C-alpha positions, -999 to 999 in steps of 0.1 A, spaced: 70 85 142 46 63 129 67 37 117 102 30 119 128 25 89 153 2 89 185 16 80 227 8 70 251 16 95 265 55 94 272 86 107 243 100 130 238 137 137 209 153 157 203 185 138 207 191 98 241 204 81 238 239 64 233 220 34 199 206 46 189 234 64 160 237 42 146 210 44 143 215 83 107 219 99 95 250 115 74 231 142 83 235 179 99 201 197 107 183 162 131 150 163 158 151 137 176 122 127 204 127 99 225 97 90 248 96 67 271 71 53 289 53 15 258 46 5 240 82 7 220 106 30 188 98 54 169 126 70 145 117 96 121 142 114 93 138 138 72 158 159 38 151 179 15 181 170 -21 184 184 -28 145 190 -13 136 159 18 122 147 41 144 116 72 125 106 91 135 68 116 110 54 145 125 29 170 104 13 198 108 -14 209 72 -26 245 81 -42 254 42 -44 237 9 -53 200 4 -48 190 -1 -10 163 -25 1 148 -12 34 116 -17 55 89 1 71 73 -14 105 58 -4 137 57 -17 170 23 -9 176 -11 -10 154 -12 21 134 -32 40 107 -13 69 88 -15 90 54 12 84 34 24 113 8 50 106 -16 64 138 -27 96 127 -48 100 88 -50 104 58 -73 72 45 -52 42 61 -63 57 95 -73 33 130 -64 5 103 -46 -8 98 -12 -26 68 6 -38 58 39 -28 30 55 -37 3 87 2 -15 95 -1 -44 116 23 -46 146 54 -67 134 48 -63 97 65 -51 75 66 -30 41 94 -33 19 110 2 8 132 -4 -22 152 30 -31 167 34 -62 203 42 -64 211 83 -74 176 93 -66 158 113 -38 130 98 -18 109 119 -1 76 111 19 59 125 48 38 103 72 14 118 89 -6 94 121 -43 115 127 -55 106 158 -82 79 167 -105 105 177 -99 122 143 -106 91 121 -133 80 145 -156 119 135 -148 108 98 -163 80 98 -193 82 96 -190 105 66 -164 80 49 -172 42 51 -142 32 35 -123 41 72 -143 11 84 -116 -17 75 -88 4 85 -101 14 121 -114 -22 125 -82 -36 121 -68 -10 147 -96 -22 171 -92 -55 162 -53 -51 166 -46 -72 133 -12 -80 124 -20 -74 86 -17 -45 60 -45 -31 46 -46 -1 26 -70 25 8 -64 36 -28 -36 57 -41 -45 90 -49 -29 123 -67 -10 148 -43 -38 172 -47 -36 213 -42 -53 214 -10 -31 188 8 -1 207 -10 -15 243 5 -22 220 41 11 208 42 30 243 39 9 259 62 19 232 90 56 235 76 56 274 79 31 281 107 41 311 133 14 308 160 18 302 192 4 291 222 -31 275 218 -40 291 181 -6 270 171 -22 238 185 -55 247 170 -40 254 141 -22 229 134 -51 205 146 -72 219 115 -42 217 87 -39 178 93 -80 171 96 -81 191 63 -51 167 48 -69 134 60 -106 151 49 -90 160 15 -76 126 5 -111 106 17 -125 127 -1 -108 122 -33 -111 85 -28 -146 90 -25 -152 109 -55 -134 85 -73 -151 57 -59 -189 71 -68 -173 74 -102 -162 38 -105 -197 27 -92 -214 43 -123 -192 30 -148 -188 -7 -133 -229 -3 -135 -222 0 -175 -196 -25 -176 -218 -52 -159 -221 -74 -187 -183 -70 -197 -170 -79 -166 -196 -112 -160 -178 -121 -192 -145 -118 -180 -152 -139 -152 -168 -163 -176 -138 -160 -197 -115 -173 -165 -137 -196 -150 -134 -214 -183 -99 -214 -187 -78 -203 -158 -45 -214 -178 -46 -182 -202 -28 -148 -190 -47 -124 -183 -32 -85 -181 -59 -66 -163 -41 -34 -177 -52 -47 -211 -85 -56 -206 -92 -24 -188 -84 -4 -217 -103 -25 -244 -133 -17 -220 -130 20 -217 -125 15 -181 -96 24 -155 -74 -9 -137 -91 6 -105 -127 7 -121 -122 -28 -131 -106 -44 -99 -136 -27 -78 -167 -44 -103 -144 -75 -104 -143 -77 -69 -182 -67 -61 -190 -99 -84 -161 -129 -68 -150 -115 -34 -116 -113 -49 -91 -94 -74 -87 -108 -112 -51 -123 -100 -66 -142 -65 -96 -151 -89 -77 -166 -111 -49 -185 -90 -79 -198 -69 -93 -215 -100 -58 -227 -114 -51 -241 -79 -88 -260 -81 -81 -272 -116 -43 -286 -105 -57 -304 -75 -80 -325 -99 -51 -330 -123 -34 -339 -91 -60 -369 -80 -73 -375 -114 -42 -381 -137 -7 -393 -139 5 -365 -155 41 -350 -139 38 -322 -117 59 -300 -143 27 -305 -173 2 -298 -147 21 -267 -138 18 -257 -179 -20 -270 -180 -29 -242 -152 -7 -215 -163 29 -217 -149 56 -224 -174 84 -224 -146 76 -255 -127 95 -243 -97 73 -212 -91 43 -235 -96 51 -258 -72 58 -225 -45 25 -211 -56 5 -249 -48 26 -248 -14 17 -217 -2 -20 -222 -14 -23 -256 -1 -2 -257 28 14 -290 7 39 -295 -23 19 -310 -51 37 -343 -47 26 -345 -8 -10 -334 -20 -12 -365 -47 2 -393 -28 -23 -378 3 -58 -374 -18 -52 -396 -54 -79 -418 -57 -70 -453 -50 
């Protein structure tokens, strides 16, 4: 399995009870973990097929919400398909997960969580790199063994991917033919996702060119008044483009997302006020857009490494 998932305690079985047999993978060598408890039921099925790793996670949460985590003991690139989930249902994305990095996973009470995790072989991804340049960041991180989380954009769970996954689950071939068949199906799932991302990126680039003036105007507005509230959804809607297109265009101009750029300018203004004014820290927080002084202090400390008071005492002009 490309990722580990933290779970509450429960009764563990190595096979599926009759009620859940319809979820069983028809893939030789599949490892099954069935866990049940007062919180609900969790099923993990994983198998290595043709040099790739395939895992399917299913959960029924019957009591209160659960906060779990996904992690990996070693760097991994995987394609996540959310079949039924409170997190991006009907979507898929490709991620690089560094060693010992955790992804929060919130499972809502009285909900079903069903996701597939496919770890394509490194050789397949390397072959696709020349066609899909967006893979370069993930592959660079993988080779460099970075401790981080990097993900490509979410895409719709397309009919092509649905068909390929069904073929993987219901394949009846044997021997070398089965291995080759699995290899082709995993490749097709991966290519279908990457091709969708590639097409959307091309469409976004055309939209970005059309709205270049509006994006520059937004940048100027943030630089002039970083303390204002910038609602990305509303701004994109007013421009007539998607949030993703707006963020991509903004990142091309600044190297940052809108939120990152706003925060960067707010912290710069806060530093200036701390050094050159006698305003209380809470008032400075308000001046730069934070009505909650405690939140402002946390953001400032995370950005600079020191609390506002320490920054003021260290750098204030004499």
